[in-house]
PDB file of N, CA, C and O in Angstrom:
ATOM      1  N   UNK A   1       2.123  49.230 -28.819  1.00  0.00           N
ATOM      2  CA  UNK A   1       2.254  50.097 -27.652  1.00  0.00           C
ATOM      3  C   UNK A   1       1.131  49.805 -26.663  1.00  0.00           C
ATOM      4  O   UNK A   1       0.037  49.395 -27.051  1.00  0.00           O
ATOM      5  N   UNK A   2       1.408  50.015 -25.421  1.00  0.00           N
ATOM      6  CA  UNK A   2       0.445  49.731 -24.368  1.00  0.00           C
ATOM      7  C   UNK A   2      -0.653  50.781 -24.299  1.00  0.00           C
ATOM      8  O   UNK A   2      -1.807  50.442 -24.039  1.00  0.00           O
ATOM      9  N   UNK A   3      -0.326  52.026 -24.521  1.00  0.00           N
ATOM     10  CA  UNK A   3      -1.291  53.110 -24.364  1.00  0.00           C
ATOM     11  C   UNK A   3      -2.490  52.999 -25.301  1.00  0.00           C
ATOM     12  O   UNK A   3      -3.621  53.126 -24.832  1.00  0.00           O
ATOM     13  N   UNK A   4      -2.302  52.768 -26.614  1.00  0.00           N
ATOM     14  CA  UNK A   4      -3.487  52.652 -27.479  1.00  0.00           C
ATOM     15  C   UNK A   4      -4.388  51.482 -27.099  1.00  0.00           C
ATOM     16  O   UNK A   4      -5.610  51.589 -27.204  1.00  0.00           O
ATOM     17  N   UNK A   5      -3.804  50.365 -26.657  1.00  0.00           N
ATOM     18  CA  UNK A   5      -4.620  49.220 -26.271  1.00  0.00           C
ATOM     19  C   UNK A   5      -5.414  49.514 -25.012  1.00  0.00           C
ATOM     20  O   UNK A   5      -6.558  49.076 -24.887  1.00  0.00           O
ATOM     21  N   UNK A   6      -4.827  50.246 -24.081  1.00  0.00           N
ATOM     22  CA  UNK A   6      -5.534  50.541 -22.835  1.00  0.00           C
ATOM     23  C   UNK A   6      -6.678  51.516 -23.083  1.00  0.00           C
ATOM     24  O   UNK A   6      -7.672  51.484 -22.357  1.00  0.00           O
ATOM     25  N   UNK A   7      -6.567  52.367 -24.073  1.00  0.00           N
ATOM     26  CA  UNK A   7      -7.647  53.301 -24.388  1.00  0.00           C
ATOM     27  C   UNK A   7      -8.819  52.586 -25.054  1.00  0.00           C
ATOM     28  O   UNK A   7      -9.957  53.045 -24.959  1.00  0.00           O
ATOM     29  N   UNK A   8      -8.553  51.477 -25.724  1.00  0.00           N
ATOM     30  CA  UNK A   8      -9.608  50.744 -26.409  1.00  0.00           C
ATOM     31  C   UNK A   8     -10.341  49.792 -25.470  1.00  0.00           C
ATOM     32  O   UNK A   8     -11.427  49.314 -25.800  1.00  0.00           O
ATOM     33  N   UNK A   9      -9.769  49.515 -24.322  1.00  0.00           N
ATOM     34  CA  UNK A   9     -10.385  48.571 -23.389  1.00  0.00           C
ATOM     35  C   UNK A   9     -11.639  49.181 -22.772  1.00  0.00           C
ATOM     36  O   UNK A   9     -11.678  50.369 -22.452  1.00  0.00           O
ATOM     37  N   UNK A  10     -12.659  48.347 -22.612  1.00  0.00           N
ATOM     38  CA  UNK A  10     -13.892  48.810 -21.986  1.00  0.00           C
ATOM     39  C   UNK A  10     -13.819  48.550 -20.490  1.00  0.00           C
ATOM     40  O   UNK A  10     -13.340  47.503 -20.054  1.00  0.00           O
ATOM     41  N   UNK A  11     -14.296  49.502 -19.715  1.00  0.00           N
ATOM     42  CA  UNK A  11     -14.306  49.352 -18.266  1.00  0.00           C
ATOM     43  C   UNK A  11     -15.613  48.709 -17.841  1.00  0.00           C
ATOM     44  O   UNK A  11     -16.691  49.190 -18.189  1.00  0.00           O
ATOM     45  N   UNK A  12     -15.517  47.630 -17.097  1.00  0.00           N
ATOM     46  CA  UNK A  12     -16.722  46.932 -16.655  1.00  0.00           C
ATOM     47  C   UNK A  12     -17.006  47.158 -15.173  1.00  0.00           C
ATOM     48  O   UNK A  12     -18.101  46.850 -14.703  1.00  0.00           O
ATOM     49  N   UNK A  13     -16.037  47.689 -14.433  1.00  0.00           N
ATOM     50  CA  UNK A  13     -16.221  47.903 -13.011  1.00  0.00           C
ATOM     51  C   UNK A  13     -15.999  46.651 -12.183  1.00  0.00           C
ATOM     52  O   UNK A  13     -16.215  46.668 -10.971  1.00  0.00           O
ATOM     53  N   UNK A  14     -15.572  45.566 -12.812  1.00  0.00           N
ATOM     54  CA  UNK A  14     -15.336  44.305 -12.109  1.00  0.00           C
ATOM     55  C   UNK A  14     -13.839  44.026 -12.118  1.00  0.00           C
ATOM     56  O   UNK A  14     -13.196  44.067 -13.167  1.00  0.00           O
ATOM     57  N   UNK A  15     -13.295  43.743 -10.948  1.00  0.00           N
ATOM     58  CA  UNK A  15     -11.877  43.425 -10.847  1.00  0.00           C
ATOM     59  C   UNK A  15     -11.720  42.054 -10.202  1.00  0.00           C
ATOM     60  O   UNK A  15     -12.430  41.716  -9.256  1.00  0.00           O
ATOM     61  N   UNK A  16     -10.789  41.277 -10.722  1.00  0.00           N
ATOM     62  CA  UNK A  16     -10.521  39.951 -10.187  1.00  0.00           C
ATOM     63  C   UNK A  16      -9.167  39.956  -9.490  1.00  0.00           C
ATOM     64  O   UNK A  16      -8.185  40.472 -10.025  1.00  0.00           O
ATOM     65  N   UNK A  17      -9.122  39.385  -8.306  1.00  0.00           N
ATOM     66  CA  UNK A  17      -7.883  39.294  -7.543  1.00  0.00           C
ATOM     67  C   UNK A  17      -7.571  37.820  -7.325  1.00  0.00           C
ATOM     68  O   UNK A  17      -8.388  37.068  -6.795  1.00  0.00           O
ATOM     69  N   UNK A  18      -6.381  37.425  -7.742  1.00  0.00           N
ATOM     70  CA  UNK A  18      -5.954  36.043  -7.564  1.00  0.00           C
ATOM     71  C   UNK A  18      -5.323  35.906  -6.184  1.00  0.00           C
ATOM     72  O   UNK A  18      -4.326  36.565  -5.888  1.00  0.00           O
ATOM     73  N   UNK A  19      -5.894  35.060  -5.346  1.00  0.00           N
ATOM     74  CA  UNK A  19      -5.397  34.912  -3.977  1.00  0.00           C
ATOM     75  C   UNK A  19      -4.466  33.715  -3.817  1.00  0.00           C
ATOM     76  O   UNK A  19      -4.139  33.340  -2.691  1.00  0.00           O
ATOM     77  N   UNK A  20      -4.036  33.113  -4.914  1.00  0.00           N
ATOM     78  CA  UNK A  20      -3.144  31.960  -4.803  1.00  0.00           C
ATOM     79  C   UNK A  20      -1.747  32.406  -4.376  1.00  0.00           C
ATOM     80  O   UNK A  20      -1.322  33.523  -4.672  1.00  0.00           O
ATOM     81  N   UNK A  21      -1.041  31.519  -3.677  1.00  0.00           N
ATOM     82  CA  UNK A  21       0.293  31.833  -3.190  1.00  0.00           C
ATOM     83  C   UNK A  21       1.292  31.793  -4.343  1.00  0.00           C
ATOM     84  O   UNK A  21       1.223  30.926  -5.214  1.00  0.00           O
ATOM     85  N   UNK A  22       2.215  32.742  -4.331  1.00  0.00           N
ATOM     86  CA  UNK A  22       3.297  32.753  -5.293  1.00  0.00           C
ATOM     87  C   UNK A  22       4.608  32.590  -4.537  1.00  0.00           C
ATOM     88  O   UNK A  22       4.873  33.301  -3.567  1.00  0.00           O
ATOM     89  N   UNK A  23       5.421  31.647  -4.991  1.00  0.00           N
ATOM     90  CA  UNK A  23       6.721  31.455  -4.361  1.00  0.00           C
ATOM     91  C   UNK A  23       7.675  32.494  -4.934  1.00  0.00           C
ATOM     92  O   UNK A  23       8.059  32.415  -6.101  1.00  0.00           O
ATOM     93  N   UNK A  24       8.056  33.463  -4.115  1.00  0.00           N
ATOM     94  CA  UNK A  24       8.871  34.578  -4.588  1.00  0.00           C
ATOM     95  C   UNK A  24      10.307  34.141  -4.819  1.00  0.00           C
ATOM     96  O   UNK A  24      10.891  34.442  -5.860  1.00  0.00           O
ATOM     97  N   UNK A  25      10.868  33.445  -3.870  1.00  0.00           N
ATOM     98  CA  UNK A  25      12.233  32.962  -4.034  1.00  0.00           C
ATOM     99  C   UNK A  25      12.363  31.610  -3.341  1.00  0.00           C
ATOM    100  O   UNK A  25      11.496  31.218  -2.561  1.00  0.00           O
ATOM    101  N   UNK A  26      13.418  30.925  -3.621  1.00  0.00           N
ATOM    102  CA  UNK A  26      13.637  29.607  -3.041  1.00  0.00           C
ATOM    103  C   UNK A  26      13.733  29.722  -1.524  1.00  0.00           C
ATOM    104  O   UNK A  26      14.349  30.657  -1.013  1.00  0.00           O
ATOM    105  N   UNK A  27      13.135  28.789  -0.805  1.00  0.00           N
ATOM    106  CA  UNK A  27      13.082  28.846   0.654  1.00  0.00           C
ATOM    107  C   UNK A  27      14.468  28.908   1.299  1.00  0.00           C
ATOM    108  O   UNK A  27      14.632  29.551   2.336  1.00  0.00           O
ATOM    109  N   UNK A  28      15.457  28.256   0.709  1.00  0.00           N
ATOM    110  CA  UNK A  28      16.798  28.275   1.286  1.00  0.00           C
ATOM    111  C   UNK A  28      17.443  29.648   1.170  1.00  0.00           C
ATOM    112  O   UNK A  28      18.355  29.966   1.934  1.00  0.00           O
ATOM    113  N   UNK A  29      16.983  30.469   0.225  1.00  0.00           N
ATOM    114  CA  UNK A  29      17.559  31.792   0.023  1.00  0.00           C
ATOM    115  C   UNK A  29      16.961  32.828   0.967  1.00  0.00           C
ATOM    116  O   UNK A  29      17.504  33.926   1.082  1.00  0.00           O
ATOM    117  N   UNK A  30      15.865  32.514   1.643  1.00  0.00           N
ATOM    118  CA  UNK A  30      15.212  33.483   2.520  1.00  0.00           C
ATOM    119  C   UNK A  30      16.156  33.928   3.635  1.00  0.00           C
ATOM    120  O   UNK A  30      16.180  35.104   4.001  1.00  0.00           O
ATOM    121  N   UNK A  31      16.931  32.990   4.172  1.00  0.00           N
ATOM    122  CA  UNK A  31      17.837  33.330   5.265  1.00  0.00           C
ATOM    123  C   UNK A  31      18.962  34.259   4.823  1.00  0.00           C
ATOM    124  O   UNK A  31      19.540  34.968   5.646  1.00  0.00           O
ATOM    125  N   UNK A  32      19.276  34.259   3.537  1.00  0.00           N
ATOM    126  CA  UNK A  32      20.367  35.094   3.036  1.00  0.00           C
ATOM    127  C   UNK A  32      19.914  36.498   2.663  1.00  0.00           C
ATOM    128  O   UNK A  32      20.744  37.405   2.596  1.00  0.00           O
ATOM    129  N   UNK A  33      18.627  36.705   2.417  1.00  0.00           N
ATOM    130  CA  UNK A  33      18.122  38.005   1.981  1.00  0.00           C
ATOM    131  C   UNK A  33      17.841  38.908   3.169  1.00  0.00           C
ATOM    132  O   UNK A  33      17.197  38.487   4.130  1.00  0.00           O
ATOM    133  N   UNK A  34      18.314  40.134   3.113  1.00  0.00           N
ATOM    134  CA  UNK A  34      18.081  41.094   4.189  1.00  0.00           C
ATOM    135  C   UNK A  34      16.618  41.528   4.249  1.00  0.00           C
ATOM    136  O   UNK A  34      16.147  41.945   5.307  1.00  0.00           O
ATOM    137  N   UNK A  35      15.903  41.439   3.150  1.00  0.00           N
ATOM    138  CA  UNK A  35      14.513  41.884   3.119  1.00  0.00           C
ATOM    139  C   UNK A  35      13.634  41.021   4.026  1.00  0.00           C
ATOM    140  O   UNK A  35      12.604  41.487   4.513  1.00  0.00           O
ATOM    141  N   UNK A  36      14.031  39.768   4.255  1.00  0.00           N
ATOM    142  CA  UNK A  36      13.260  38.870   5.097  1.00  0.00           C
ATOM    143  C   UNK A  36      13.760  38.870   6.546  1.00  0.00           C
ATOM    144  O   UNK A  36      13.243  38.124   7.377  1.00  0.00           O
ATOM    145  N   UNK A  37      14.760  39.700   6.851  1.00  0.00           N
ATOM    146  CA  UNK A  37      15.345  39.717   8.184  1.00  0.00           C
ATOM    147  C   UNK A  37      14.319  40.205   9.205  1.00  0.00           C
ATOM    148  O   UNK A  37      13.680  41.238   9.010  1.00  0.00           O
ATOM    149  N   UNK A  38      14.169  39.457  10.287  1.00  0.00           N
ATOM    150  CA  UNK A  38      13.256  39.838  11.349  1.00  0.00           C
ATOM    151  C   UNK A  38      11.846  39.313  11.183  1.00  0.00           C
ATOM    152  O   UNK A  38      10.965  39.657  11.971  1.00  0.00           O
ATOM    153  N   UNK A  39      11.610  38.484  10.169  1.00  0.00           N
ATOM    154  CA  UNK A  39      10.265  37.926   9.992  1.00  0.00           C
ATOM    155  C   UNK A  39      10.223  36.495  10.443  1.00  0.00           C
ATOM    156  O   UNK A  39       9.174  35.855  10.371  1.00  0.00           O
TER     157      UNK A  39
END
């Protein structure tokens, strides 16, 4: 279970953010998706 493991984790106050690009969907599909309309 996720809950017991999260309670055992120690908090260090340091967070890492990955700034690398992620390809969400194939470029040819962008024109078909309404979510990308107007961008």
